[in-house]
N, C-alpha and C positions, 0 to 999 in steps of 0.2 A: 709451533714450528712445523710439525708434520702437515697441519692444515694449510699453512702458507705454501708449502711445497706442492701440495695437491692442486691448489688454486693456480699456482704458476704453471704446472703441467697442463691443466685444462685450458688456460689462456693461450699457451704456446700451441696446443693442438688446434685451437680455434683459429689462430692466426695463420696456420699452415693450410687450412682447408680452403678449397676453391669455391667461390660463389658462382656456381654454374649459371644461375638465372640472369646474370649480367651480360651473358654472351648472346642471348636471344629472347624474344618475347613469345616465340612459338613453343607451345607445350610439347609437341612432337620432337622438336630439336632439343629442347631441354632434357627430355627423357633419354634421348639418344646420347647426349653428352654425359649423362650420369652412367649409362651403360659402358661407354668408352672409358670413363674414369676407373671403372672396375676391371677393365681388360688389360691385355698385355701392351696396349697402345696408350696407356695412361700418361706417358711422357708428353703426348700431344696436348693434353689438357693443361699440364704443367707449363708448357710453352705459352699457351693462351693466357695463363695467369701473369706471365712476364711481359708478353706482347699482345695485349687484348685485341680482339677483332669481333665484330658483330656478325652472327651467322643467320642467314635467312634463305628462303627458297627464291630462286630467280624467276625469269620469265617462263611462260608456259611452254614455249618452243626452245628453251635453252637445254641442250643435252650435254653440257660440260660444266666444269668448275670455273667460276669467274672470281677474281679478287679485285678489290678496289682499294688502293692505298691513298688515303687523303686524311682529312681531319678525323674521320671515323673509319678505320680499316674495316672492310667488309669481305665476307666469304659467301658467295652465292652458290647454292647447290641446286641441281635440277629438280624441277617440279615432278618429273616422272618417277622420282623415288618415293613419293608420298604414300603409296599403297603397301609398302613393305618396310617394317621397322628395321630389319637387317640391312636393307638397301639404304635407308636414310643414314644409319650409323656408318656404313662403309663409305658413303659419299662425304659425310662429315670428316671422317678420317682422311680420306683422299684430299679434301679441301684444306684441312688444317696443315697437312704435310706439305701441300703445294704452297700454302701461305708461309710456312716455316722456312722452306728453302728460299723462297723469293725474298723474304725479309732478312734472313740470316746472312745471305750473300749479297744483299742489295742489288738484285737482278732487275734490270730495266726492260728486259725482253723475255717473253716466255719461249722456251725451247722444247724441242722434242724430248731431250733428256729429262727435263723437269717433269713433263707430262708422263713419261715412262716410269720414273721413280714413284710418282704419286699413284699410278695404276698398280704397281707392285705392292705398295703399302695397302691399297684397298683390297687386293686379293688376299694378302696375308691376314688382314683383319677378319675377312669372311671365313677363311679356312680354320683359323685358330680359335674363333669364337662362335662357330655355328656347328651344329650336328649335321652330319652328312644327310640324314633323312630330312632335316629342315630345309636344306638347300634344294633337295629334290622336290619337296612339296610346295615350296614358295614360288608360285607361278610368276609373280612380278619380278622377283630376284633373278629367276632363270631367264626370263625374256630379256633382261638387261645385260646379264653377264655371260650367258652360256658360251658364246663364241670365244670370248676371252678366257673364260674359265677352262674350256677344253684346251685351248692353246697353251695356257699356263701349266697344266698338269702333263701335257705332252712334251713340251720343250720350251725352255726360256727363250730360245731364239725364234721359235714360232710365235710366241707371245709378243716379242719385241717387234717382229715384222708386222703383226696385226696392228699394234699401236702406231707404228710408223705409217702404215697405209692410211689409218684414220686421220692422223695429223696432217697428211698431205692433201686431204679433201678440201674443197672450197667451202668454208662456212664462216661468214662474216661475224655471226653472233659469238663464235668461239675464237675468233681471230686466227682461224686456220686459213691456208696452210701454214705450218710452223717451219721455221728454219732450225737447223741443228746448232749445237754449241760452237762448232768449228767455224760456221759461217760468221757468227758475231765476233769471234776471236780474230779472224782474218780481216773483218770489216774495220774494227777499231785499230788494229795494227796498221792497216793501210791508211786510215785517217791520221794516225800519229805521224806516219811518214809524209803524207801530203800536207800536213799542217806546217811543216817547215818551209813550204813554199806557198803560204796562204795567200800571197799576192796573185797567184795564178788561179786557174779555174778548177783544177783537179779536186781540191778540198770541197768546194761548193757543189761540184757535180756529184760527188759521193753522198753528200748530205741530202741533196735534192732527190737522188735515186732512192735513198732510204725512206724519205718522207712519202714518196709515191707508193712504195711497197707497203708502207704502213696504212696508207689510205685504202689500198686494195684489200687488205686484211680486215679493215674496219676498225683499226686502232685509233684513227683520227679522221676527221672529215677533210675534204679537199680544201675548204676554206681555212681550217686550222693549220694545215700543212703550208699553205701559201703565206699565211700570217707569220708563222715561225721562220719560214725561209727568207721573207723580205726583211724581217727583223734582223736576221743574221747578216744580210747584205748591208744593212744600214749601220752595223756596229763598226767603230773605229778599229783598224787593223790590230794595233797592239793590245787593246782591251779584248778583242775577239780571240787573239792568240792565247792570252793568259787564261781566259775563261774556258775555252775549248780544250786546252791542254790539260787542265785539271779534270774536266769531265771525262775526257778520253782515257786518261791514266786511271781514274777511278773505275771506269767500266772494264778496262783490261784487268785490273787487280781483282775485281769481283768475279770475272769470268774464269780466271786462272784458279782462284780459290774454289769456285764451284766445280771446276773440272777435276781438281784433285779429290774433292769430296765424292763426286760422281763415280770415279773409278773404284773407290773403296765400297761405296754403297751398292753399286750394281753387282759387284762380285758377291757381296753378302746376299742380295736378293736372289741372284741366280742359284746360289748354293741351296738356299731355302726352298726354292721352287722345285729343284730336282728331287728333294725329299718327299714330294707329294706325287711322284710319277705313278706309283702303284694304284692311285685313286682312280685312274682311267678305267680300271676293270669294273668299277661300280657305276660308271656312266657310259653305257654302250654307245650313246650318240657321239661321244668324244672319239671313239675308235674309227668313226667315219671320216674324221679330219686327218688330212695328211700332214705329218709333222715336218 
C-alpha cells in the first residue's frame, strides 16, 4: 500500500513538471528558461505550460520583442541579448509577459501600456535575480539597459517617460510608433457608433484610416490593406453589420478588461520600483540623469 502511494506521488510530481525543451531548440534559451523557472518569475513558465509558445532569437537588427499568434505561437527575442545570459533571461521574461498579456486579454493591437508593463517585468527580474556587482561587471547587460536602469531606480515616472519616448520612434521592425490604450478604446467606440449608419461613409473611412496607419507601422503591407478594405466594401450590408458588430464589441471588451488590469499592475510595479531608489548611490552614472 505504502509503495503504491509513493508511486502515485512520483507520477503526480512528474505530471506537474514542465518540459522546458519543448519551448525552444536553442540551448541558450532552454538554459535561460530553466533559470527563470527557479526564480520569482516562475509563474511565467507555468503560463507557457498552459498556453505554449515557441521562443527563438529574431532578426539581427531586431531590438524589440515580437510575438506571432498563428498555428504555432512564437516569441522572438533580440539577437543582441545573446552575449549576456542575464540579458537573455530578462528578454525571455519580458517576452513571455508580453505574450501573456496579449493572449490573456486577446489584444489585437500592441500598445504603449503593454510595452511598459513588460519593461517593468524585465527590470524586476534583473534586480531580484542578479547581484549588484554582476550588473556592474556585465558589459553587454549595461550597454542594453543602463539608461532605463538609471531611470527605473531614480523615478518610475522618469522610467515611463523613457519607454514612451522609445515607443514613439519610427521603427517598422518593432511596429513603432505605438498608440496608447485610450486611442484604441476611442477608436472602437467610434466604430461602434458609426456602425449604426453603416450605409454611410463614416464607418468605411475609419476602417481605411486604421489600415493606412497599420501599413505605416509595418503591421501589414499596402496590398494586404487594400485587399482587406475591398473585401469589406464587397460584403452585403446586413452580413457586414453583424460581423463587424461582434468584432467591435469583442475588441472593446478586451480593451476594458486590460485597462482594469493595467491600473492594478502599474500601481504594483511603481511601488516596487520606488523600493530600489537607494541603489542609485551604487551607480554614480545614474546620478548624472535628471529625474
